[in-house]
C-alpha positions in Angstrom: 0.9 17.4 24.7 3.5 20.1 23.8 2.8 23.2 21.9 4.3 21.9 18.6 1.9 18.9 18.7 -1.1 21.1 19.3 -0.2 23.3 16.3 0.2 20.1 14.2 -3.2 18.8 15.3 -4.9 22.0 14.4 -3.2 22.2 11.0 -4.3 18.7 10.1 -7.8 19.4 11.4 -7.9 22.6 9.3 -7.3 20.6 6.1 -9.3 17.6 7.2 -12.1 18.1 4.7 -9.5 18.3 1.8 -7.7 15.2 3.0 -11.0 13.3 3.1 -11.9 14.6 -0.3 -8.5 13.4 -1.6 -9.1 9.9 -0.1 -12.6 9.7 -1.6 -11.4 10.8 -5.1 -8.6 8.3 -5.1 -11.0 5.6 -4.0 -13.5 6.4 -6.7 -10.9 6.4 -9.5 -8.5 3.5 -8.8 -5.4 3.2 -11.0 -3.1 0.2 -10.9 0.7 -0.1 -10.7 2.6 2.3 -13.0 -0.6 3.8 -14.3 -1.4 6.2 -11.4 -1.5 9.2 -13.7 -4.5 11.0 -12.1 -3.8 9.7 -8.6 -0.3 11.1 -8.2 -1.5 14.5 -9.5 -4.3 14.6 -7.0 -1.9 14.1 -4.1 0.7 16.5 -5.4 -1.9 19.3 -6.1 -3.1 19.1 -2.5 0.4 19.6 -1.3 1.1 22.4 -3.7 -1.8 24.3 -2.2 -0.1 24.2 1.2 3.2 25.6 0.0 5.1 22.4 -1.0 7.5 22.4 -4.0 6.8 19.5 -6.4 9.3 17.6 -8.5 7.2 15.8 -11.1 8.3 12.6 -12.8 10.7 12.2 -9.9 13.9 10.4 -11.0 12.2 9.8 -14.4 9.4 7.7 -13.1 6.2 8.9 -14.7 3.9 8.5 -11.7 6.4 9.4 -8.9 6.9 12.8 -7.3 8.8 14.5 -4.5 7.2 17.3 -2.5 9.4 19.3 -0.2 8.9 22.0 2.5 11.3 23.7 4.8 15.1 23.4 5.2 15.6 22.2 8.8 18.5 19.8 9.5 16.3 16.8 10.3 14.9 15.3 7.1 11.5 13.6 7.6 10.3 11.4 4.7 6.6 10.5 4.4 5.6 7.9 1.9 2.4 8.1 -0.2 1.2 5.0 -2.0 -1.8 5.3 -4.3 -1.9 2.3 -6.6 -4.9 0.0 -6.5 -5.3 -3.7 -6.9 -6.3 -5.1 -10.3 -10.0 -5.9 -10.2 -10.4 -5.0 -6.5 -9.8 -1.3 -6.4 -8.6 0.1 -3.2 -9.1 -3.1 -1.2 -5.8 -2.4 0.5 -6.6 1.2 1.4 -3.9 3.0 -0.5 -6.3 5.9 -0.8 -6.0 6.4 2.9 -2.2 5.9 2.9 -1.8 8.8 0.4 -4.1 11.1 2.4 -2.5 10.2 5.7 1.0 10.9 4.5 -0.1 14.2 2.9 -1.9 15.2 6.1 1.1 14.4 8.3 3.3 16.4 6.0 1.0 19.5 6.1 0.9 19.2 9.9 4.7 19.1 10.1 5.0 22.0 7.7 3.2 24.2 10.2 6.0 23.7 12.7 8.9 23.0 10.4 11.0 25.9 11.5 10.4 25.4 15.2 10.9 21.7 15.1 14.0 22.0 12.9 12.8 19.7 10.2 12.5 19.6 6.4 9.5 17.7 5.2 9.7 15.4 2.2 6.7 13.5 0.7 7.6 10.8 -1.7 4.9 9.7 -4.1 5.8 6.1 -4.7 4.0 4.1 -7.5 3.5 0.4 -7.9 3.7 -1.0 -4.4 1.3 -3.8 -5.3 3.9 -5.9 -7.0 5.9 -3.4 -9.1 8.4 -2.3 -6.5 8.3 1.4 -7.1 10.3 2.3 -4.0 13.0 -0.1 -5.1 13.2 1.6 -8.5 13.5 4.9 -6.7 16.2 3.5 -4.4 18.2 2.4 -7.4 18.1 5.9 -8.8 19.4 7.5 -5.7 16.2 8.4 -3.8 16.0 8.7 0.0 19.7 9.3 0.5 20.4 11.1 3.8 16.8 10.9 5.1 16.7 10.7 8.9 13.3 9.1 9.1 10.9 7.2 6.8 7.2 7.1 7.9 3.9 5.7 6.6 0.9 4.0 8.0 -1.2 1.3 6.4 -4.9 0.5 6.8 -5.8 -2.9 8.3 -8.8 -4.4 10.1 -7.4 -3.3 13.5 -4.4 -1.3 14.8 -1.1 -3.2 15.0 2.0 -1.2 15.8 4.9 -3.3 14.4 5.2 -4.3 10.8 6.7 -7.8 10.2 6.4 -8.1 6.5 7.8 -11.1 4.6 10.5 -10.8 2.0 9.0 -11.6 -1.4 9.7 -12.2 -5.0 7.2 -11.6 -7.8 7.6 -13.7 -11.0 5.9 -14.0 -14.3 6.0 -17.6 -15.5 5.6 -18.6 -19.2 5.6 -22.0 -20.8 5.7 -22.3 -24.6 4.7 -25.5 -26.3 3.3 -26.4 -29.7 -0.3 -26.1 -30.8 -2.1 -29.0 -32.5 -5.6 -30.3 -33.0 -6.5 -32.0 -29.8 -8.5 -34.8 -31.5 -6.8 -35.4 -34.9 -3.2 -34.7 -34.1 -2.6 -34.6 -30.3 0.7 -36.4 -30.7 2.0 -33.4 -32.7 1.4 -31.0 -29.9 3.4 -29.9 -26.8 0.9 -29.0 -24.1 2.0 -25.9 -22.2 -1.0 -26.3 -19.9 0.3 -29.7 -18.8 3.6 -28.1 -17.9 1.8 -25.7 -15.5 -0.2 -28.6 -14.0 3.0 -30.6 -13.3 4.6 -27.5 -11.7 1.6 -26.7 -9.5 1.4 -30.4 -8.3 5.1 -30.3 -7.5 4.7 -27.0 -5.6 1.7 -28.5 -3.7 3.7 -31.6 -2.7 6.7 -29.5 -1.7 4.7 -27.4 0.7 4.9 -30.3 3.3 8.7 -29.8 3.4 8.7 -26.0 3.5 9.1 -24.2 6.8 6.0 -22.6 8.3 7.6 -19.1 7.8 7.3 -19.5 4.0 4.4 -18.7 1.7 4.1 -19.7 -2.0 1.0 -18.7 -4.1 0.1 -17.8 -7.6 -2.4 -17.7 -10.4 -2.5 -18.9 -14.0 -3.4 -15.9 -16.1 -3.5 -17.7 -19.5 -4.4 -21.4 -19.6 -5.1 -21.8 -23.3 -7.8 -20.6 -25.6 -9.9 -23.6 -26.9 -10.5 -27.1 -25.6 -9.9 -28.6 -29.1 -6.5 -27.0 -29.5 -3.4 -28.1 -27.5 -2.4 -25.0 -25.5 0.7 -23.5 -27.1 1.3 -20.8 -24.4 0.4 -20.7 -20.7 1.3 -17.9 -18.3 1.0 -17.2 -14.6 2.1 -14.9 -11.8 3.7 -16.4 -8.6 4.9 -15.0 -5.3 7.4 -16.6 -2.9 7.6 -15.1 0.6 9.9 -15.9 3.5 11.1 -14.4 6.8 14.4 -13.2 5.5 16.3 -12.7 2.3 18.4 -15.8 2.9 15.4 -18.0 3.4 13.7 -16.4 0.4 16.6 -17.2 -1.9 16.8 -20.8 -0.7 13.1 -21.3 -1.1 12.8 -19.7 -4.5 15.5 -22.1 -5.8 13.3 -25.0 -4.8 10.2 -23.5 -6.4 12.1 -22.8 -9.7 12.9 -26.6 -9.8 9.2 -27.3 -9.6 8.6 -25.1 -12.7 11.6 -26.8 -14.4 9.9 -30.1 -13.7 6.9 -29.0 -15.7 9.1 -28.1 -18.6 11.0 -31.3 -18.4 7.9 -33.5 -18.2 5.9 -31.8 -21.0 8.7 -30.7 -23.4 7.6 -27.1 -23.2 10.1 -24.2 -22.9 10.1 -22.3 -19.6 10.7 -18.6 -19.1 10.6 -17.0 -15.6 10.8 -13.2 -15.5 11.0 -11.1 -12.3 8.2 -8.5 -12.1 10.3 -6.5 -9.8 13.4 -6.8 -7.6 12.8 -8.7 -4.3 11.0 -6.9 -1.5 13.0 -7.4 1.7 11.8 -8.1 5.2 11.2 -5.0 7.3 13.5 -3.6 9.9 11.6 -1.5 12.4 13.3 1.2 14.4 12.1 0.4 17.9 12.7 3.8 19.4 10.6 5.5 16.7 7.9 2.8 17.0 7.7 3.5 20.7 7.1 7.1 20.0 4.4 6.2 17.5 2.7 3.8 19.9 2.4 6.4 22.6 1.1 9.1 20.2 -1.5 6.8 18.8 -2.7 5.8 22.3 -2.8 9.5 23.1 -5.3 9.8 20.3 -7.4 7.0 21.7 -6.2 4.2 19.4 -5.8 0.7 20.9 -3.5 -2.0 19.5 -4.4 -5.6 18.7 -1.7 -8.2 19.5 0.3 -9.0 16.5 -0.3 -12.7 16.7 -4.1 -12.3 16.9 -6.1 -13.3 13.9 -7.1 -9.7 13.2 -3.5 -8.5 13.6 -2.0 -10.7 10.9 -2.0 -8.0 8.2 1.4 -7.0 9.6 2.8 -10.2 7.8 2.1 -8.9 4.3 5.0 -7.7 2.1 5.9 -4.2 1.1 8.7 -2.5 -0.8 8.9 -0.2 2.2 11.0 -3.1 3.6 13.7 -2.1 1.2 13.7 1.5 2.4 14.0 0.3 6.0 17.3 -1.3 5.1 18.8 2.1 4.6 16.7 4.6 6.5 15.2 4.4 10.1 11.6 3.5 9.4 8.3 2.4 10.8 5.2 1.0 9.0 2.4 0.7 11.6 -1.1 -0.5 10.7 -4.2 1.6 11.5 -7.5 -0.1 11.9 -10.7 0.8 9.9 -12.9 -1.4 12.0 -13.5 -4.0 9.3 -12.8 -7.3 11.0 -13.6 -10.0 10.0 -13.4 -8.4 6.6 -9.7 -8.4 5.6 -7.3 -6.6 3.3 -7.5 -7.7 -0.4 -11.1 -8.8 0.0 -13.5 -6.8 -2.2 -15.5 -5.7 0.8 -12.4 -4.2 2.5 -12.5 -1.4 -0.1 -15.9 -0.4 1.2 -14.4 0.1 4.7 -11.7 2.5 3.3 -14.3 5.3 2.9 -16.9 6.5 5.3 -16.8 8.0 8.8 -14.7 5.4 10.5 -12.1 5.4 7.7 -12.0 9.2 7.8 -11.3 9.2 11.5 -8.6 6.7 10.9 -7.1 9.0 8.3 -6.9 12.0 10.6 -5.6 9.9 13.5 -3.0 8.3 11.4 -1.8 11.6 10.0 -1.6 13.1 13.4 0.2 10.2 15.0 2.8 10.1 12.2 3.4 13.9 12.5 3.7 13.8 16.3 6.1 10.9 16.0 8.3 12.9 13.7 8.3 15.8 16.2 9.3 13.4 19.0 12.2 12.1 16.9 13.4 15.6 15.9 13.1 17.1 19.4 14.3 14.2 21.5 17.3 13.0 19.5 20.3 14.5 17.9 20.8 14.4 14.1 23.6 11.9 14.5 21.6 9.7 16.9 18.6 9.5 14.6 20.5 7.9 11.7 22.9 6.0 13.9 24.9 3.6 11.8 22.3 3.1 9.0 24.8 4.1 6.4 26.9 1.1 7.4 24.2 -1.2 8.6 24.3 -3.5 5.5 28.0 -3.7 5.2 27.7 -7.2 6.6 24.9 -8.0 4.2 26.5 -7.1 0.8 24.7 -9.9 -0.8 21.4 -8.2 0.0 22.5 -5.1 -1.9 23.6 -7.2 -4.8 20.2 -8.9 -4.9 18.4 -5.6 -4.8 20.6 -4.1 -7.5 21.7 -1.3 -5.2 25.2 -0.1 -5.2 27.2 0.9 -2.2 
């Protein structure tokens, strides 16, 4: 282990108690997408204490921030997520993500001059369905970054992220209320519309490729059994291996919802909750650095196709960042298996001694990886042809609402 990595490890160890305190505070006070008012401040305050300069309300997003340190030629971006799941708290471990990214940044700051890096921490709201990173991309964030890094808690360590592309939609049917016994023929049943749509989607699944996922919930199914439901609402996700497959699949799912409207007479409205999350493009060279660093710390990796390793098939708006910046998104284990992400019990595994060791290991491995990239590769080689990489995929840019 070279001297720079030793300095980084000591710097992270020195702030270990503060990083653990940050993780615990976030965990105890979960805030959902776009409402992370206390959470972003906690992360930013920790970084300010270590010499970072903070831009609050970054690019006019209330719960986003940018923290910077150093002026080296190689720009390293670390991504902090801190939104919680509605009703489940930090059952995806974003409290650990924020603390890991902050810890890696503080470690890198200790060697910024020697390693020739500038360190940038992006506080990114609303990963759980809101697409905060996509909103930031639209507003010009991340331009010129040489590397984008973060690590995500999971049951076990898995090196390579393979997230699905995904759309998030809010579905509303509007019918006409009527007394369900006296005047049922005067009503238009919005709940029936949803039933028809869900049956159609269920039957369609037999003809969908195995790489596709379709799932959703009804959030409003009516208010009283003796009143024909006038309005019903739900939230639906469609996932696929690629943007092309996603667009083709979503067209078929929309027809199922249209069938509900046609059969019942209700009016249909489908509203995107965010722009699509893309599939993830892993930078293999950077991932190899990360894998070696994590193993140096004693981490071991599950096979990606093992049951416990399937968390790498979730979706993330970090996929959109990976379209334009070399990126990795490894998963770090908290020893929870068979308890899995988005189960209530998983939140319990995101605090405590094992989670805290995962936090410190993840922060160290990310910072060491940034050093490897900065010291083994020229500035030109790091970015390669990323600025042109989507020229053959202009439709993707159009779908994401990103110019260029």
